[in-house]
PASERO-557296 format. One record per residue (C-alpha): x, y, z; residue number from 1. Coordinates in Angstrom, 3 decimals, padded with zeros to 6 digits, m for minus. Layout:
// PASERO-557296
<atom xx="X" yy="Y" zz="Z" seq="NUM"/>
...
//
This chain:
// PASERO-557296
<atom xx="028.093" yy="027.974" zz="m017.602" seq="1"/>
<atom xx="029.448" yy="031.062" zz="m014.789" seq="2"/>
<atom xx="031.394" yy="030.604" zz="m012.672" seq="3"/>
<atom xx="030.660" yy="031.539" zz="m009.541" seq="4"/>
<atom xx="032.130" yy="033.663" zz="m006.584" seq="5"/>
<atom xx="030.960" yy="033.689" zz="m002.997" seq="6"/>
<atom xx="030.154" yy="036.399" zz="m000.115" seq="7"/>
<atom xx="030.288" yy="035.698" zz="003.015" seq="8"/>
<atom xx="027.757" yy="037.833" zz="005.633" seq="9"/>
<atom xx="025.905" yy="037.685" zz="008.432" seq="10"/>
<atom xx="022.533" yy="036.853" zz="007.687" seq="11"/>
<atom xx="020.185" yy="039.659" zz="009.054" seq="12"/>
<atom xx="022.689" yy="041.989" zz="006.751" seq="13"/>
<atom xx="021.781" yy="039.523" zz="003.669" seq="14"/>
<atom xx="018.391" yy="040.189" zz="004.486" seq="15"/>
<atom xx="018.121" yy="043.476" zz="004.186" seq="16"/>
<atom xx="020.184" yy="043.377" zz="001.056" seq="17"/>
<atom xx="017.084" yy="041.207" zz="m000.409" seq="18"/>
<atom xx="014.576" yy="043.596" zz="000.463" seq="19"/>
<atom xx="015.690" yy="046.588" zz="m001.263" seq="20"/>
<atom xx="017.402" yy="044.096" zz="m004.426" seq="21"/>
<atom xx="020.729" yy="044.500" zz="m003.816" seq="22"/>
<atom xx="023.711" yy="044.244" zz="m001.546" seq="23"/>
<atom xx="026.581" yy="047.626" zz="m001.507" seq="24"/>
<atom xx="028.789" yy="045.744" zz="000.534" seq="25"/>
<atom xx="029.625" yy="046.222" zz="004.662" seq="26"/>
<atom xx="032.121" yy="046.917" zz="006.540" seq="27"/>
<atom xx="035.354" yy="046.241" zz="004.407" seq="28"/>
<atom xx="033.511" yy="046.714" zz="001.747" seq="29"/>
<atom xx="032.479" yy="050.423" zz="002.285" seq="30"/>
<atom xx="036.290" yy="050.862" zz="002.986" seq="31"/>
<atom xx="038.153" yy="049.287" zz="000.582" seq="32"/>
<atom xx="035.284" yy="050.852" zz="m002.229" seq="33"/>
<atom xx="034.825" yy="047.201" zz="m003.696" seq="34"/>
<atom xx="032.843" yy="044.170" zz="m002.537" seq="35"/>
<atom xx="035.941" yy="041.185" zz="m000.981" seq="36"/>
<atom xx="034.380" yy="038.182" zz="m002.292" seq="37"/>
<atom xx="035.834" yy="034.597" zz="m002.781" seq="38"/>
<atom xx="036.056" yy="032.099" zz="m005.349" seq="39"/>
<atom xx="035.710" yy="028.084" zz="m004.223" seq="40"/>
<atom xx="038.751" yy="027.202" zz="m003.282" seq="41"/>
<atom xx="039.172" yy="030.369" zz="m000.899" seq="42"/>
<atom xx="036.194" yy="030.868" zz="000.597" seq="43"/>
<atom xx="036.686" yy="028.259" zz="003.356" seq="44"/>
<atom xx="040.160" yy="030.022" zz="004.445" seq="45"/>
<atom xx="038.152" yy="033.389" zz="004.327" seq="46"/>
<atom xx="036.043" yy="031.915" zz="006.633" seq="47"/>
<atom xx="038.130" yy="031.046" zz="008.889" seq="48"/>
<atom xx="041.027" yy="034.518" zz="008.544" seq="49"/>
<atom xx="037.722" yy="037.016" zz="009.140" seq="50"/>
<atom xx="034.203" yy="035.437" zz="010.010" seq="51"/>
<atom xx="035.957" yy="032.771" zz="013.075" seq="52"/>
<atom xx="034.295" yy="034.885" zz="016.104" seq="53"/>
<atom xx="030.746" yy="035.333" zz="014.319" seq="54"/>
<atom xx="027.563" yy="033.584" zz="013.771" seq="55"/>
<atom xx="024.375" yy="033.466" zz="012.456" seq="56"/>
<atom xx="026.412" yy="033.655" zz="008.660" seq="57"/>
<atom xx="024.763" yy="032.875" zz="004.947" seq="58"/>
<atom xx="026.627" yy="031.624" zz="002.070" seq="59"/>
<atom xx="025.750" yy="033.961" zz="m000.886" seq="60"/>
<atom xx="026.920" yy="032.932" zz="m004.303" seq="61"/>
<atom xx="026.642" yy="034.705" zz="m007.088" seq="62"/>
<atom xx="027.037" yy="033.715" zz="m010.943" seq="63"/>
<atom xx="030.345" yy="035.469" zz="m012.648" seq="64"/>
<atom xx="028.883" yy="036.072" zz="m016.131" seq="65"/>
<atom xx="026.650" yy="038.869" zz="m015.357" seq="66"/>
<atom xx="028.908" yy="040.847" zz="m012.997" seq="67"/>
<atom xx="030.814" yy="041.875" zz="m016.346" seq="68"/>
<atom xx="033.796" yy="044.079" zz="m016.337" seq="69"/>
<atom xx="033.199" yy="045.844" zz="m012.609" seq="70"/>
<atom xx="033.991" yy="042.081" zz="m011.352" seq="71"/>
<atom xx="037.858" yy="041.750" zz="m011.035" seq="72"/>
<atom xx="040.887" yy="039.483" zz="m010.243" seq="73"/>
<atom xx="042.747" yy="041.509" zz="m008.385" seq="74"/>
<atom xx="045.900" yy="040.122" zz="m005.529" seq="75"/>
<atom xx="045.353" yy="041.199" zz="m002.100" seq="76"/>
<atom xx="047.163" yy="044.401" zz="m000.419" seq="77"/>
<atom xx="050.051" yy="043.602" zz="000.839" seq="78"/>
<atom xx="048.634" yy="042.706" zz="004.538" seq="79"/>
<atom xx="047.729" yy="039.995" zz="003.282" seq="80"/>
<atom xx="047.391" yy="036.663" zz="006.627" seq="81"/>
<atom xx="049.662" yy="034.218" zz="004.241" seq="82"/>
<atom xx="052.193" yy="033.938" zz="002.072" seq="83"/>
<atom xx="049.473" yy="031.917" zz="000.030" seq="84"/>
<atom xx="047.234" yy="034.146" zz="m000.162" seq="85"/>
<atom xx="049.648" yy="036.547" zz="m001.099" seq="86"/>
<atom xx="049.841" yy="034.821" zz="m004.666" seq="87"/>
<atom xx="046.113" yy="034.816" zz="m005.205" seq="88"/>
<atom xx="043.671" yy="036.531" zz="m007.354" seq="89"/>
<atom xx="040.623" yy="038.080" zz="m005.588" seq="90"/>
<atom xx="037.036" yy="038.346" zz="m006.679" seq="91"/>
<atom xx="036.390" yy="042.240" zz="m006.100" seq="92"/>
<atom xx="032.759" yy="043.642" zz="m007.179" seq="93"/>
<atom xx="033.030" yy="047.631" zz="m007.946" seq="94"/>
<atom xx="029.505" yy="048.260" zz="m007.472" seq="95"/>
<atom xx="026.617" yy="046.902" zz="m005.685" seq="96"/>
<atom xx="025.809" yy="043.155" zz="m006.156" seq="97"/>
<atom xx="022.219" yy="042.264" zz="m007.919" seq="98"/>
<atom xx="019.868" yy="039.715" zz="m006.053" seq="99"/>
<atom xx="018.661" yy="038.599" zz="m009.102" seq="100"/>
<atom xx="022.371" yy="037.157" zz="m010.038" seq="101"/>
<atom xx="022.414" yy="035.695" zz="m007.216" seq="102"/>
<atom xx="022.921" yy="031.565" zz="m007.889" seq="103"/>
<atom xx="022.159" yy="030.501" zz="m004.309" seq="104"/>
<atom xx="022.182" yy="030.976" zz="m000.941" seq="105"/>
<atom xx="022.578" yy="029.157" zz="002.373" seq="106"/>
<atom xx="023.579" yy="029.339" zz="006.313" seq="107"/>
<atom xx="027.068" yy="028.613" zz="006.981" seq="108"/>
<atom xx="026.651" yy="026.194" zz="009.526" seq="109"/>
<atom xx="029.442" yy="025.155" zz="012.593" seq="110"/>
<atom xx="030.484" yy="022.232" zz="013.968" seq="111"/>
<atom xx="031.423" yy="021.221" zz="017.697" seq="112"/>
<atom xx="034.073" yy="023.330" zz="017.928" seq="113"/>
<atom xx="032.572" yy="026.840" zz="017.006" seq="114"/>
<atom xx="034.061" yy="026.628" zz="012.982" seq="115"/>
<atom xx="032.056" yy="028.017" zz="010.549" seq="116"/>
<atom xx="031.991" yy="025.457" zz="008.000" seq="117"/>
<atom xx="031.394" yy="026.482" zz="004.034" seq="118"/>
<atom xx="030.335" yy="023.177" zz="002.284" seq="119"/>
<atom xx="030.251" yy="023.483" zz="m001.401" seq="120"/>
<atom xx="029.115" yy="019.980" zz="m001.880" seq="121"/>
<atom xx="026.917" yy="019.403" zz="m005.619" seq="122"/>
<atom xx="027.043" yy="023.111" zz="m006.231" seq="123"/>
<atom xx="028.609" yy="023.838" zz="m009.649" seq="124"/>
<atom xx="031.926" yy="025.774" zz="m009.982" seq="125"/>
<atom xx="035.243" yy="025.732" zz="m012.040" seq="126"/>
//
């Protein structure tokens, strides 16, 4: 079974990627030279830290196995927001993500306070 990694992005950005069959990155991805992803234990914190002021977001799950050597697990840069995050390895993808490697997509819902809530209930992941 292939593990899953996750990308949070604006829905319009994802729909544009779907139309061309690949996602080349956006914003910080393009600046850093790789696509920032999260694993299952990191994705809610990523939503809280980097997408708190955004709505109309998508969560896209990618299978790791077909991503091969272009997927690397690396420590964040020195400006990680918390000591906990500085100690974690994050999935980074050095290339364009093909939409054929998508396991599933879903819109991220917001709770009553406007917080983006990532729900992975019932989804396969390790």
